N, C-alpha and C positions, 0 to 999 in steps of 0.2 A: 708216885706220881704228883700226890698233892703236894707235898713236900717242895716239888721242882716246882711248880706252881704258886706255891706261896714265894720261895726266893726268888721266883722273875717278879713278884706283884713287889716285894721288898726294895728288889734293887729298883724298880720303875718308879716307887714311892720316893726314892732318896736321891729321883734323877742319877741315881748310877750306872743304868745301861745307856743314858740318851747322852750323857758326856765321861763315859769311859776311857780312860786311857788304853785300856787292852779290855777284849771280849773272848774267852776261846770256849771250844766245846773239844770235849776228848772221849775217845773211847780205847778202853784198855782191856786186852786179858789179863788178869792177875793171878798168881799162883801164890798160896800159904806156904810161907816156909814149915812153919812149925807142921800139919796136918797137912799138908798136901793138896786141898782143899782148891777148885777151881772157879772163877766167879769172872762174867764182864762186866767191869764198869764204867760210868758213864760218868764225866765230870764237865761240871761248866762253871767258869772263871771269870769274875769280872775285878777290875782295878781302877781306879782312883788317886791320884795325888791333889788333896783339898786341906787346905788349913796346915800345911806345916808337915802332914801325915800320909802316908802311902793305904788308903784305907781298900782292904780283898774281901771278896766274895766268892766262896766257893761250895759248891754245890754237889754231892757224891753217891753216887746210886750204883749200888753194886746186885747183879744178879745171880745167886748161888748156882753153880751147874746140878747140884744132889739137891737141888730148892731153897726158898728161902730168899729174904731180901733185904737190904741194909741201904738206910737215906742216914744223911748227914748234912748240916749247915751247918757253916764256920766262916765267922766274918771276923777280922785280923787287923789288927793298924799297926804302923811300923814307921820309925824316925829314922831316917839317914844320921847316923853318928860315926863320926872320925871316916866315914868311905864304908861303912859297916851299917846296914839294915836291918835292926831290932826290929822284931815283929812279937807284938804278945795277943790273944784271943784269943 
């Protein structure tokens, strides 16, 4: 929860949340193909075209059915090159 609040504060501070091209929130039931563990994943995504780049922010929180939690915050930047949007981050 702390990382989600941090990511939302980061988005607000950089004006991404106020001028975003898109904002989405998804909840998925995910099953690991390797060890068959299941978890509920929540995704918050926001994206903005700014300065000739496509900026994206993703916050993922996964709660495992067997116990435990995983959080991640990702920021990527992409550039459209010959019709292909190449991302790095």
